PADO-736435 format. One line per 3 residues: number of its first residue (from 1); their letters; for each residue x, y, z of N, C-alpha, C. Coordinates in steps of 0.2 Angstrom, whole numbers, padded with zeros to 4 digits. Layout:
NUM	a	X:Y:Z:X:Y:Z:X:Y:Z | ...
This chain:
1	xxx	-0172:0049:-0045:-0166:0047:-0048:-0160:0050:-0044 | -0160:0056:-0043:-0154:0060:-0040:-0149:0062:-0045 | -0144:0065:-0042:-0139:0068:-0047:-0135:0062:-0050
4	xxx	-0133:0064:-0056:-0129:0059:-0060:-0122:0061:-0061 | -0118:0056:-0061:-0111:0057:-0062:-0108:0052:-0067 | -0102:0053:-0069:-0098:0048:-0073:-0096:0043:-0069
7	xxx	-0093:0045:-0063:-0090:0040:-0058:-0092:0041:-0051 | -0094:0036:-0048:-0095:0037:-0040:-0089:0033:-0037 | -0086:0036:-0033:-0080:0033:-0029:-0082:0032:-0022
10	xxx	-0082:0026:-0020:-0084:0025:-0012:-0077:0024:-0009 | -0076:0029:-0004:-0070:0029:-0001:-0065:0035:-0003 | -0064:0040:0002:-0060:0045:0001:-0053:0045:0004
13	xxx	-0050:0039:0004:-0043:0039:0006:-0038:0040:0001 | -0032:0036:0002:-0027:0037:-0003:-0028:0035:-0010 | -0032:0030:-0011:-0033:0027:-0017:-0039:0031:-0020
16	xxx	-0044:0032:-0017:-0050:0036:-0019:-0049:0043:-0022 | -0044:0046:-0018:-0042:0053:-0019:-0039:0054:-0026 | -0034:0049:-0027:-0030:0049:-0033:-0034:0048:-0039
19	xxx	-0039:0043:-0038:-0043:0041:-0044:-0048:0047:-0046 | -0051:0050:-0041:-0055:0056:-0042:-0051:0061:-0046 | -0045:0063:-0043:-0041:0068:-0046:-0040:0067:-0053
22	xxx	-0038:0061:-0055:-0035:0059:-0061:-0041:0059:-0066 | -0047:0056:-0064:-0053:0056:-0068:-0055:0063:-0070 | -0055:0067:-0065:-0057:0074:-0066:-0053:0078:-0071
25	xxx	-0047:0076:-0072:-0042:0079:-0077:-0044:0076:-0084 | -0048:0071:-0084:-0051:0068:-0091:-0058:0071:-0092 | -0060:0076:-0088:-0066:0079:-0088:-0072:0075:-0087
28	xxx	-0071:0070:-0083:-0076:0066:-0080:-0079:0069:-0074 | -0086:0069:-0073:-0089:0071:-0066:-0088:0066:-0061 | -0085:0067:-0056:-0084:0062:-0050:-0088:0064:-0044
31	xxx	-0090:0059:-0040:-0092:0060:-0034:-0089:0055:-0029 | -0086:0058:-0023:-0083:0054:-0018:-0088:0053:-0012 | -0089:0047:-0011:-0094:0045:-0005:-0089:0043:0001
34	xxx	-0089:0047:0006:-0085:0045:0012:-0089:0045:0018 | -0088:0039:0022:-0092:0038:0028:-0090:0042:0034 | -0084:0045:0034:-0082:0050:0039:-0082:0057:0036
37	xxx	-0080:0061:0040:-0079:0068:0038:-0073:0069:0033 | -0074:0072:0027:-0069:0072:0022:-0065:0079:0024 | -0060:0078:0028:-0056:0084:0030:-0049:0082:0031
40	xxx	-0045:0088:0032:-0038:0087:0033:-0036:0084:0041 | -0032:0080:0041:-0030:0077:0048:-0026:0082:0052 | -0026:0083:0058:-0022:0087:0062:-0015:0084:0062
43	xxx	-0010:0089:0062:-0003:0087:0062:-0001:0083:0068 | 0002:0077:0068:0004:0073:0074:0011:0073:0074 | 0013:0072:0081:0021:0071:0082:0023:0064:0080
46	xxx	0019:0060:0079:0020:0053:0078:0019:0051:0070 | 0023:0048:0067:0023:0047:0060:0020:0040:0059 | 0015:0040:0055:0012:0033:0052:0015:0032:0045
49	xxx	0020:0028:0044:0024:0027:0038:0020:0024:0032 | 0022:0027:0027:0019:0025:0020:0026:0024:0016 | 0027:0018:0014:0033:0016:0010:0031:0015:0002
52	xxx	0035:0019:-0002:0034:0019:-0009:0040:0017:-0013 | 0040:0012:-0017:0045:0011:-0021:0046:0015:-0027 | 0052:0014:-0031:0054:0019:-0036:0048:0019:-0042
55	xxx	0045:0013:-0043:0040:0013:-0048:0034:0018:-0046 | 0033:0018:-0040:0027:0022:-0038:0029:0030:-0039 | 0035:0031:-0038:0037:0038:-0039:0036:0040:-0047
58	xxx	0038:0035:-0051:0037:0037:-0058:0030:0038:-0060 | 0025:0034:-0057:0018:0034:-0058:0016:0041:-0055 | 0018:0043:-0049:0016:0050:-0047:0018:0055:-0051
61	xxx	0024:0055:-0054:0027:0060:-0058:0022:0060:-0065 | 0021:0054:-0067:0016:0054:-0073:0010:0057:-0072 | 0007:0056:-0066:0000:0059:-0064:0001:0067:-0061
64	xxx	0007:0069:-0062:0009:0076:-0060:0007:0077:-0052 | 0008:0073:-0048:0007:0073:-0041:0013:0073:-0037 | 0019:0071:-0040:0025:0070:-0036:0028:0077:-0033
67	xxx	0027:0082:-0037:0030:0089:-0035:0026:0091:-0029 | 0019:0089:-0028:0016:0091:-0022:0018:0087:-0016 | 0021:0081:-0017:0022:0077:-0011:0030:0076:-0009
70	xxx	0034:0078:-0014:0041:0076:-0013:0045:0080:-0008 | 0042:0085:-0005:0046:0089:0000:0046:0086:0007 | 0041:0081:0008:0040:0078:0014:0041:0071:0014
73	xxx	0047:0069:0011:0048:0062:0011:0055:0060:0012 | 0057:0055:0015:0064:0053:0016:0066:0048:0011 | 0071:0049:0006:0073:0045:0001:0077:0039:0004
76	xxx	0076:0033:0001:0080:0027:0004:0084:0025:-0002 | 0091:0024:-0001:0095:0022:-0006:0099:0015:-0005 | 0097:0013:0001:0100:0006:0003:0095:0002:0007
79	xxx	0095:-0004:0006:0090:-0009:0009:0094:-0015:0011 | 0093:-0017:0017:0097:-0023:0020:0091:-0028:0022 | 0092:-0034:0019:0088:-0040:0020:0092:-0044:0024
82	xxx	0089:-0046:0030:0093:-0051:0035:0088:-0056:0037 | 0091:-0062:0037:0087:-0068:0039:0090:-0072:0045 | 0087:-0071:0050:0089:-0074:0057:0096:-0071:0059
85	xxx	0102:-0073:0056:0108:-0071:0059:0112:-0067:0054 | 0118:-0064:0057:0121:-0059:0053:0124:-0062:0047 | 0126:-0068:0046:0128:-0071:0040:0123:-0071:0034
88	xxx	0117:-0072:0036:0112:-0072:0031:0109:-0065:0030 | 0113:-0061:0026:0110:-0054:0025:0113:-0052:0018 | 0109:-0048:0015:0111:-0045:0008:0109:-0038:0008
91	xxx	0114:-0034:0005:0113:-0027:0005:0112:-0025:-0002 | 0106:-0021:-0003:0105:-0018:-0010:0106:-0011:-0010 | 0109:-0008:-0015:0110:-0001:-0015:0107:0002:-0022
94	xxx	0105:0008:-0022:0102:0011:-0028:0107:0011:-0034 | 0113:0012:-0032:0118:0013:-0038:0119:0006:-0041 | 0117:0001:-0038:0117:-0006:-0041:0113:-0006:-0048
97	xxx	0108:-0002:-0048:0103:-0002:-0054:0103:0005:-0057 | 0108:0009:-0055:0109:0016:-0058:0104:0021:-0057 | 0102:0021:-0050:0097:0025:-0048:0099:0029:-0042
100	xxx	0096:0035:-0041:0098:0039:-0035:0095:0036:-0029 | 0089:0033:-0029:0085:0030:-0024:0081:0024:-0025 | 0080:0020:-0021:0076:0014:-0022:0069:0015:-0020
103	xxx	0068:0020:-0015:0061:0021:-0013:0061:0027:-0009 | 0055:0028:-0005:0054:0034:-0001:0049:0032:0004 | 0050:0035:0010:0046:0035:0016:0042:0041:0017
106	xxx	0036:0041:0017:0031:0047:0019:0028:0046:0025 | 0025:0051:0028:0021:0051:0033:0014:0051:0030 | 0010:0045:0032:0004:0044:0028:-0001:0049:0029
109	xxx	-0001:0053:0035:-0006:0058:0036:-0004:0064:0031 | 0002:0066:0031:0004:0071:0026:0002:0069:0019 | 0003:0063:0017:0001:0061:0010:-0006:0062:0009
112	xxx	-0010:0059:0014:-0017:0060:0013:-0020:0067:0013 | -0017:0071:0017:-0019:0078:0018:-0018:0081:0011 | -0012:0080:0008:-0010:0083:0002:-0015:0081:-0004
115	xxx	-0017:0075:-0004:-0021:0073:-0009:-0028:0076:-0008 | -0030:0076:-0002:-0037:0078:0000:-0037:0086:-0001 | -0032:0090:0000:-0032:0097:-0001:-0033:0098:-0009
118	xxx	-0030:0094:-0013:-0030:0094:-0020:-0038:0093:-0022 | -0041:0088:-0019:-0048:0087:-0020:-0053:0092:-0018 | -0051:0095:-0012:-0056:0101:-0010:-0055:0107:-0014
121	xxx	-0050:0108:-0017:-0049:0113:-0022:-0051:0112:-0029 | -0054:0106:-0030:-0056:0104:-0037:-0064:0105:-0038 | -0066:0109:-0042:-0073:0110:-0042:-0077:0105:-0046
124	xxx	-0073:0101:-0050:-0076:0095:-0054:-0078:0089:-0050 | -0076:0089:-0043:-0077:0083:-0039:-0082:0085:-0033 | -0087:0081:-0033:-0092:0082:-0028:-0091:0077:-0022
127	xxx	-0091:0080:-0016:-0089:0076:-0010:-0096:0075:-0006 | -0098:0069:-0004:-0103:0067:0000:-0100:0064:0006 | -0100:0067:0012:-0096:0064:0017:-0101:0063:0023
130	xxx	-0099:0059:0028:-0103:0057:0034:-0109:0053:0032 | -0108:0049:0027:-0113:0045:0024:-0110:0038:0021 | -0114:0034:0020:-0112:0027:0017:-0117:0024:0012
133	xxx	-0115:0020:0008:-0120:0016:0003:-0125:0012:0007 | -0131:0013:0006:-0136:0009:0010:-0139:0004:0005 | -0139:0006:-0002:-0142:0001:-0006:-0140:0003:-0013
136	xxx	-0139:-0002:-0018:-0137:-0001:-0024:-0141:-0006:-0029 | -0144:-0003:-0034:-0148:-0006:-0040:-0144:-0005:-0046 | -0146:-0009:-0051:-0142:-0008:-0058:-0148:-0009:-0063
139	xxx	-0147:-0004:-0068:-0151:-0005:-0074:-0146:-0006:-0080 | -0149:-0005:-0086:-0145:-0006:-0092:-0139:-0001:-0093 | -0140:0005:-0090:-0135:0011:-0091:-0132:0013:-0085
142	xxx	-0135:0012:-0079:-0133:0015:-0073:-0133:0011:-0067 | -0129:0013:-0062:-0129:0010:-0055:-0132:0016:-0051 | -0138:0014:-0048:-0141:0019:-0043:-0140:0017:-0036
145	xxx	-0138:0022:-0033:-0135:0021:-0026:-0140:0025:-0021 | -0142:0022:-0016:-0146:0026:-0010:-0141:0026:-0004 | -0140:0032:-0002:-0136:0034:0004:-0139:0033:0011
148	xxx	-0135:0032:0016:-0138:0032:0023:-0141:0038:0025 | -0138:0044:0023:-0140:0050:0025:-0146:0053:0021 | -0152:0053:0025:-0158:0056:0022:-0160:0052:0015
151	xxx	-0158:0046:0015:-0159:0042:0009:-0158:0046:0002 | -0152:0050:0002:-0150:0053:-0004:-0148:0048:-0009 | -0150:0050:-0015:-0148:0046:-0021:-0144:0049:-0026
154	xxx	-0139:0045:-0029:-0135:0047:-0034:-0134:0041:-0039 | -0132:0042:-0045:-0131:0037:-0050:-0125:0038:-0054 | -0123:0033:-0057:-0117:0034:-0062:-0117:0027:-0066
157	xxx	-0113:0027:-0072:-0112:0021:-0075:-0107:0017:-0071 | -0102:0020:-0069:-0096:0017:-0065:-0096:0018:-0058 | -0095:0013:-0054:-0094:0014:-0047:-0087:0011:-0045
160	xxx	-0083:0014:-0042:-0076:0012:-0040:-0076:0011:-0032 | -0075:0005:-0030:-0075:0004:-0023:-0068:0003:-0020 | -0067:0008:-0016:-0060:0008:-0013:-0060:0011:-0005
163	xxx	-0065:0007:-0002:-0065:0009:0006:-0062:0003:0010 | -0066:-0002:0012:-0064:-0007:0016:-0067:-0014:0013 | -0064:-0019:0015:-0066:-0026:0013:-0073:-0028:0016
166	xxx	-0075:-0024:0021:-0082:-0025:0024:-0087:-0021:0021 | -0086:-0017:0016:-0091:-0013:0012:-0096:-0017:0010 | -0102:-0014:0010:-0108:-0018:0007:-0107:-0019:-0001
169	xxx	-0103:-0014:-0004:-0102:-0014:-0011:-0098:-0020:-0013 | -0093:-0022:-0008:-0089:-0028:-0009:-0093:-0034:-0010 | -0098:-0035:-0005:-0103:-0040:-0005:-0107:-0040:-0012
172	xxx	-0109:-0034:-0014:-0113:-0034:-0020:-0109:-0037:-0026 | -0102:-0035:-0026:-0098:-0037:-0032:-0096:-0045:-0031 | -0094:-0047:-0025:-0091:-0053:-0024:-0093:-0056:-0018
175	xxx	-0096:-0062:-0018:-0098:-0066:-0012:-0093:-0070:-0010 | -0088:-0071:-0014:-0082:-0076:-0013:-0076:-0072:-0011 | -0075:-0071:-0005:-0069:-0068:-0002:-0065:-0073:0002
178	xxx	-0058:-0074:0000:-0054:-0078:0004:-0051:-0074:0010 | -0052:-0077:0016:-0050:-0075:0022:-0043:-0078:0024 | -0038:-0075:0026:-0032:-0078:0028:-0030:-0074:0035
181	xxx	-0030:-0079:0040:-0027:-0076:0046:-0020:-0079:0047 | -0016:-0074:0047:-0009:-0076:0048:-0007:-0077:0056 | -0011:-0076:0060:-0010:-0076:0067:-0004:-0072:0069
184	xxx	-0004:-0066:0066:0002:-0061:0068:-0002:-0055:0069 | 0002:-0050:0073:0000:-0044:0074:0005:-0039:0072 | 0003:-0033:0068:0008:-0028:0066:0008:-0022:0071
187	xxx	0014:-0021:0074:0015:-0015:0078:0019:-0010:0074 | 0016:-0003:0074:0020:0002:0071:0022:0007:0077 | 0028:0008:0078:0031:0011:0084:0035:0017:0081
190	xxx	0034:0023:0084:0038:0029:0083:0045:0029:0088 | 0050:0030:0085:0057:0029:0088:0061:0035:0087 | 0066:0036:0092:0071:0041:0091:0078:0037:0092
193	xxx	0083:0040:0089:0090:0037:0090:0095:0040:0085 | 0100:0036:0083:0104:0039:0078:0104:0033:0072 | 0101:0036:0067:0100:0031:0061:0104:0033:0055
196	xxx	0105:0029:0050:0107:0030:0044:0101:0032:0040 | 0100:0039:0038:0094:0041:0036:0092:0038:0029 | 0097:0036:0025:0095:0033:0019:0095:0026:0018
199	xxx	0095:0022:0024:0096:0015:0024:0090:0012:0028 | 0086:0008:0025:0080:0004:0028:0082:-0003:0029 | 0079:-0007:0033:0081:-0014:0035:0074:-0018:0035
202	xxx	0075:-0024:0033:0070:-0029:0034:0073:-0035:0037 | 0071:-0037:0043:0074:-0043:0046:0069:-0048:0048 | 0070:-0054:0045:0066:-0060:0047:0069:-0064:0053
205	xxx	0065:-0064:0058:0067:-0067:0064:0062:-0073:0066 | 0063:-0076:0071:0059:-0081:0074:0052:-0078:0077 | 0053:-0072:0078:0047:-0068:0081:0042:-0066:0075
208	xxx	0045:-0065:0070:0041:-0062:0064:0045:-0057:0060 | 0042:-0053:0056:0046:-0048:0052:0047:-0042:0055 | 0053:-0039:0055:0055:-0033:0058:0057:-0028:0052
211	xxx	0055:-0022:0053:0057:-0017:0048:0059:-0010:0051 | 0064:-0007:0049:0066:-0001:0051:0066:0004:0046 | 0061:0009:0046:0060:0014:0041:0062:0021:0044
214	xxx	0068:0023:0042:0070:0030:0044:0067:0036:0041 | 0065:0041:0045:0062:0047:0043:0068:0052:0042 | 0073:0052:0046:0079:0056:0046:0084:0053:0050
217	xxx	0090:0056:0051:0095:0053:0055:0093:0053:0063 | 0088:0055:0065:0086:0055:0072:0079:0052:0073 | 0075:0051:0068:0069:0048:0069:0067:0042:0064
220	xxx	0063:0037:0067:0062:0031:0062:0055:0028:0065 | 0052:0024:0060:0047:0020:0062:0049:0013:0062 | 0047:0009:0068:0049:0002:0068:0042:-0002:0067
223	xxx	0042:-0006:0062:0036:-0010:0060:0038:-0017:0062 | 0034:-0020:0067:0035:-0027:0069:0029:-0031:0068 | 0029:-0035:0063:0024:-0040:0062:0025:-0046:0066
226	xxx	0023:-0047:0072:0025:-0052:0076:0020:-0058:0076 | 0023:-0064:0077:0018:-0070:0077:0015:-0070:0084 | 0008:-0071:0084:0004:-0070:0090:0007:-0074:0096
229	xxx	0010:-0079:0095:0013:-0083:0101:0018:-0080:0104 | 0021:-0075:0101:0027:-0071:0104:0024:-0064:0106 | 0018:-0062:0105:0016:-0055:0105:0017:-0052:0113
232	xxx	0015:-0056:0117:0016:-0054:0124:0023:-0052:0127 | 0028:-0054:0123:0035:-0052:0124:0036:-0045:0122 | 0032:-0042:0118:0033:-0035:0116:0028:-0030:0118
235	xxx	0022:-0032:0119:0017:-0028:0121:0012:-0031:0126 | 0010:-0028:0131:0005:-0030:0136:0000:-0024:0138 | -0006:-0025:0137:-0011:-0020:0138:-0009:-0013:0135
238	xxx	-0007:-0013:0129:-0005:-0007:0125:0001:-0004:0128 | 0005:-0007:0132:0011:-0005:0134:0017:-0009:0131 | 0022:-0005:0128:0027:-0008:0125:0032:-0011:0130
241	xxx	0035:-0017:0128:0041:-0019:0132:0047:-0016:0129 | 0049:-0010:0131:0055:-0007:0127:0061:-0011:0127 | 0063:-0014:0132:0069:-0018:0133:0069:-0023:0127
244	xxx	0064:-0027:0127:0064:-0033:0122:0064:-0030:0114 | 0061:-0024:0113:0060:-0021:0107:0067:-0018:0105 | 0070:-0014:0109:0076:-0011:0108:0082:-0017:0107
247	xxx	0081:-0022:0110:0086:-0028:0109:0086:-0030:0102 | 0080:-0031:0099:0080:-0033:0092:0083:-0028:0087 | 0082:-0022:0089:0085:-0017:0084:0091:-0013:0086
250	xxx	0095:-0016:0091:0101:-0013:0093:0106:-0012:0088 | 0106:-0017:0083:0112:-0016:0078:0111:-0011:0073 | 0105:-0008:0073:0103:-0003:0068:0103:0004:0070
253	xxx	0104:0005:0077:0103:0012:0079:0107:0013:0086 | 0110:0018:0087:0113:0020:0093:0108:0024:0098 | 0108:0023:0104:0104:0026:0109:0096:0026:0107
256	xxx	0094:0020:0105:0087:0019:0102:0082:0020:0108 | 0077:0024:0107:0072:0025:0112:0065:0025:0109 | 0060:0022:0112:0054:0021:0109:0049:0027:0111
259	xxx	0046:0031:0107:0042:0036:0108:0035:0034:0110 | 0032:0030:0105:0025:0028:0106:0023:0023:0101 | 0017:0019:0103:0014:0015:0099:0009:0018:0094
262	xxx	0011:0019:0088:0007:0023:0083:0001:0019:0080 | 0002:0012:0080:-0004:0008:0077:-0003:0001:0079 | -0008:-0003:0079:-0008:-0010:0081:-0014:-0014:0077
265	xxx	-0012:-0019:0072:-0016:-0022:0068:-0016:-0029:0068 | -0021:-0033:0068:-0021:-0040:0067:-0020:-0042:0060 | -0016:-0047:0058:-0015:-0049:0051:-0020:-0053:0049
268	xxx	-0026:-0051:0049:-0032:-0055:0046:-0033:-0052:0039 | -0031:-0055:0034:-0031:-0052:0027:-0037:-0055:0023 | -0038:-0052:0017:-0043:-0055:0013:-0041:-0054:0006
271	xxx	-0044:-0058:0001:-0043:-0058:-0006:-0050:-0059:-0010 | -0053:-0054:-0013:-0059:-0055:-0016:-0057:-0059:-0023 | -0062:-0064:-0024:-0060:-0069:-0030:-0062:-0065:-0037
274	xxx	-0067:-0060:-0036:-0069:-0057:-0042:-0069:-0049:-0041 | -0068:-0045:-0046:-0067:-0038:-0045:-0072:-0034:-0049 | -0076:-0037:-0053:-0081:-0033:-0057:-0088:-0036:-0058
277	xxx	-0093:-0032:-0057:-0100:-0034:-0058:-0104:-0027:-0060 | -0107:-0028:-0065:-0111:-0022:-0068:-0108:-0015:-0067 | -0101:-0015:-0069:-0097:-0009:-0069:-0096:-0006:-0062
280	xxx	-0097:-0010:-0057:-0094:-0009:-0051:-0088:-0013:-0050 | -0082:-0009:-0048:-0076:-0012:-0048:-0073:-0011:-0041 | -0070:-0016:-0039:-0066:-0016:-0032:-0059:-0014:-0033
283	xxx	-0057:-0010:-0029:-0050:-0007:-0029:-0047:-0007:-0022 | -0040:-0007:-0022:-0037:-0006:-0016:-0039:-0011:-0010 | -0040:-0008:-0004:-0042:-0012:0001:-0049:-0016:0001
286	xxx	-0053:-0013:-0004:-0059:-0017:-0005:-0058:-0023:-0009 | -0053:-0024:-0013:-0052:-0030:-0017:-0047:-0034:-0013 | -0043:-0032:-0008:-0039:-0036:-0005:-0036:-0032:0001
289	xxx	-0034:-0036:0007:-0030:-0034:0012:-0024:-0038:0012 | -0018:-0036:0011:-0012:-0040:0011:-0008:-0039:0017 | -0003:-0044:0017:0002:-0044:0023:0006:-0038:0022
292	xxx	0009:-0036:0027:0013:-0030:0027:0020:-0031:0024 | 0022:-0037:0024:0029:-0039:0021:0030:-0035:0015 | 0036:-0032:0014:0038:-0028:0008:0034:-0022:0007
295	xxx	0029:-0020:0011:0025:-0014:0010:0022:-0014:0003 | 0019:-0019:0001:0017:-0019:-0006:0010:-0016:-0008 | 0006:-0015:-0002:-0001:-0013:-0003:-0002:-0007:-0008
298	xxx	0001:-0001:-0006:0000:0005:-0009:0003:0005:-0016 | 0009:0002:-0016:0013:0002:-0023:0008:-0002:-0028 | 0005:-0007:-0026:0001:-0011:-0030:-0005:-0007:-0032
301	xxx	-0008:-0003:-0027:-0014:0001:-0029:-0012:0006:-0034 | -0006:0009:-0034:-0004:0015:-0038:-0003:0012:-0045 | -0001:0006:-0046:0000:0002:-0052:-0007:0001:-0055
304	xxx	-0012:-0001:-0051:-0018:-0002:-0053:-0022:0005:-0056 | -0020:0010:-0052:-0023:0017:-0054:-0020:0019:-0061 | -0014:0018:-0062:-0010:0019:-0068:-0014:0016:-0074
307	xxx	-0015:0009:-0073:-0018:0005:-0078:-0025:0008:-0079 | -0029:0009:-0074:-0036:0012:-0075:-0036:0018:-0078 | -0032:0023:-0076:-0032:0030:-0080:-0030:0029:-0087
310	xxx	-0025:0025:-0088:-0023:0024:-0095:-0029:0022:-0100 | -0033:0017:-0097:-0038:0014:-0100:-0044:0019:-0102 | -0046:0023:-0097:-0051:0028:-0098:-0048:0034:-0102
313	xxx	-0042:0035:-0102:-0039:0041:-0106:-0039:0039:-0114 | -0039:0033:-0115:-0039:0030:-0122:-0046:0029:-0125 | -0051:0031:-0121:-0058:0031:-0124:-0060:0024:-0126
316	xxx	-0058:0019:-0122:-0061:0012:-0124:-0067:0011:-0120 | -0070:0016:-0117:-0075:0014:-0112:-0082:0011:-0115 | -0083:0012:-0121:-0089:0009:-0124:-0088:0001:-0126
319	xxx	-0082:-0001:-0125:-0080:-0008:-0126:-0080:-0012:-0120 | -0086:-0015:-0118:-0087:-0019:-0112:-0081:-0024:-0111 | -0080:-0028:-0117:-0075:-0033:-0116:-0068:-0030:-0114
322	xxx	-0066:-0024:-0117:-0060:-0021:-0115:-0060:-0019:-0108 | -0065:-0018:-0105:-0066:-0017:-0097:-0064:-0023:-0094 | -0066:-0028:-0096:-0065:-0035:-0093:-0057:-0036:-0094
325	xxx	-0054:-0034:-0099:-0047:-0035:-0100:-0043:-0031:-0095 | -0045:-0025:-0094:-0042:-0021:-0089:-0042:-0024:-0082 | -0048:-0026:-0080:-0049:-0029:-0074:-0045:-0036:-0073
328	xxx	-0044:-0039:-0079:-0040:-0045:-0079:-0033:-0043:-0078 | -0031:-0038:-0081:-0024:-0035:-0080:-0022:-0034:-0073 | -0027:-0030:-0070:-0026:-0028:-0063:-0026:-0034:-0058
331	xxx	-0031:-0039:-0060:-0031:-0045:-0056:-0025:-0049:-0056 | -0022:-0049:-0062:-0015:-0053:-0063:-0010:-0050:-0059 | -0010:-0043:-0059:-0005:-0040:-0055:-0006:-0041:-0047
334	xxx	-0012:-0042:-0045:-0013:-0043:-0038:-0011:-0050:-0037 | -0012:-0055:-0041:-0010:-0062:-0040:-0003:-0063:-0040 | 0001:-0059:-0044:0008:-0059:-0044:0011:-0057:-0037
337	xxx	0008:-0052:-0034:0009:-0049:-0028:0008:-0055:-0022 | 0002:-0058:-0023:0000:-0063:-0018:0005:-0068:-0018 | 0007:-0071:-0024:0012:-0076:-0025:0018:-0074:-0021
340	xxx	0021:-0068:-0023:0027:-0066:-0020:0027:-0066:-0012 | 0021:-0063:-0009:0020:-0063:-0002:0020:-0070:0001 | 0016:-0074:-0002:0015:-0081:0000:0022:-0085:0000
343	xxx	0026:-0084:-0005:0033:-0087:-0006:0037:-0084:0000 | 0037:-0078:0001:0042:-0075:0006:0040:-0077:0013 | 0034:-0077:0014:0032:-0079:0021:0033:-0087:0022
346	xxx	0032:-0091:0017:0033:-0098:0018:0040:-0100:0018 | 0044:-0096:0015:0052:-0097:0015:0055:-0094:0020 | 0054:-0087:0022:0058:-0083:0026:0056:-0083:0033
349	xxx	0049:-0085:0034:0047:-0085:0041:0046:-0092:0044 | 0047:-0097:0040:0046:-0103:0042:0053:-0105:0046 | 0053:-0107:0052:0059:-0109:0056:0061:-0116:0055
352	xxx	0058:-0120:0051:0060:-0127:0050:0067:-0127:0047 | 0071:-0132:0049:0078:-0133:0046:0078:-0133:0038 | 0073:-0136:0035:0074:-0136:0028:0073:-0128:0025
355	xxx	0068:-0125:0028:0066:-0118:0025:0072:-0113:0027 | 0075:-0114:0033:0081:-0110:0034:0087:-0112:0030 | 0088:-0118:0028:0093:-0120:0023:0092:-0117:0016
358	xxx	0085:-0117:0014:0084:-0115:0007:0084:-0107:0007 | 0082:-0104:0012:0082:-0096:0012:0089:-0094:0013 | 0093:-0097:0017:0100:-0096:0017:0104:-0096:0010
361	xxx	0102:-0102:0006:0105:-0103:0000:0102:-0097:-0005 | 0096:-0095:-0004:0094:-0089:-0009:0098:-0083:-0007 | 0099:-0081:-0001:0103:-0075:0001:0110:-0076:-0002
364	xxx	0113:-0082:-0001:0120:-0083:-0003:0120:-0082:-0011 | 0115:-0085:-0014:0115:-0084:-0022:0115:-0076:-0024 | 0111:-0073:-0020:0110:-0066:-0021:0116:-0062:-0020
367	xxx	0120:-0064:-0015:0127:-0061:-0014:0132:-0063:-0019 | 0132:-0069:-0022:0137:-0071:-0026:0136:-0069:-0033 | 0129:-0068:-0035:0128:-0067:-0042:0125:-0060:-0043
370	xxx	0129:-0055:-0045:0126:-0049:-0046:0120:-0048:-0051 | 0120:-0052:-0056:0114:-0052:-0061:0108:-0054:-0057 | 0108:-0059:-0054:0102:-0062:-0050:0100:-0057:-0045
373	xxx	0105:-0054:-0041:0104:-0049:-0036:0100:-0043:-0039 | 0103:-0040:-0045:0100:-0034:-0048:0093:-0036:-0050 | 0091:-0042:-0053:0085:-0044:-0055:0080:-0044:-0049
376	xxx	0082:-0047:-0044:0078:-0047:-0038:0077:-0040:-0035 | 0082:-0035:-0035:0081:-0028:-0033:0076:-0025:-0038 | 0076:-0026:-0044:0071:-0022:-0049:0064:-0025:-0047
379	xxx	0064:-0031:-0045:0057:-0033:-0044:0054:-0030:-0037 | 0059:-0029:-0032:0057:-0026:-0026:0054:-0019:-0027 | 0058:-0015:-0032:0056:-0008:-0033:0052:-0007:-0038
382	xxx	0049:-0012:-0041:0044:-0012:-0046:0046:-0010:-0053 | 0052:-0012:-0055:0055:-0010:-0061:0057:-0016:-0065 | 0055:-0022:-0063:0056:-0028:-0067:0053:-0027:-0074
385	xxx	0056:-0028:-0080:0053:-0027:-0086:0050:-0020:-0088 | 0052:-0015:-0084:0050:-0009:-0085:0055:-0004:-0087 | 0054:0000:-0092:0059:0004:-0095:0061:0010:-0091
388	xxx	0064:0009:-0085:0065:0014:-0080:0070:0019:-0082 | 0075:0017:-0086:0081:0021:-0088:0078:0027:-0092 | 0072:0028:-0094:0070:0034:-0097:0068:0039:-0091
391	xxx	0068:0036:-0085:0066:0041:-0079:0073:0044:-0076 | 0072:0047:-0070:0078:0050:-0068:0084:0044:-0066 | 0090:0045:-0068:0095:0041:-0067:0101:0045:-0064
394	x	0106:0041:-0062:0112:0045:-0060:0116:0048:-0066
């Protein structure tokens, strides 16, 4: 049978670490299965950005993790959305909604290292690394897992899958996974220059979606999600075309220079059609890979974690129907995000005359009507219909 746990978590990344940490606070015995070595990453000169909105900060404060993380982030109080030309732009500021900041830019490696250190110091959590799930069987009370390393066995009532969409556990839960190929490639570039440290930019162009995420007044990440038909204009054989890239961002920084290519990802995404089978639950990247637009991925995951922890802290775990309700709630949040992404891409990245006219009218309406603009802003930062005024305000 092997060792028994309350929860087995497949994947020791950003989502798995927070889930294990919070479940252990509820006195559940947790086991993390990680296919790689579960260790702290070496400090890098190049930042891999992680964007969190204000709602995510509230969640991290609620989970008592914010104080561990806040020292190494760059607060963003201004966001500019631009569509093709200078006339089609709208600027959002935190004081529009009575907040100090709209969101925060982290170094992903720092964020994960902080969470992992928290796990390594936690005696209630067992880590099984350099191994993967080889097989899973289910009986009336448990899921029994056989690992690839020495056929080691572990079991638990609940298994949370938060590794990748290619995991064997994803196939166990859901055979129907929608694949979406956007025919785009995301480039993450480390840059230096003179930046407004508190101001982020998202610019929709004929080439794709551009984002400038400042880390300080001197450093920033450029995130370019480029249509594949234009990719050769910006990168050839892993070499960046500095001139063309700097030209696109020249209005947002003086003396802009590119340091290095931090990451390159094909925008081939996935959406699992179901999330639950025999108390095996898909979470994070295992349940979906979504487009980079709006940096929704980890913000969505944190909202799902919040709902999950609230559910198990309220001791509803013997009610199987209520578990289905929880998963339905998480799934509804996912589909709201999917709908927003699909709308934004079809509207703002479509260079047809009708789409350009409609998107321009949307931006004009946001500029003319403060109430509509603020409602849109609250949606971006995760505070629509959320009592955020009980949190930190000006």
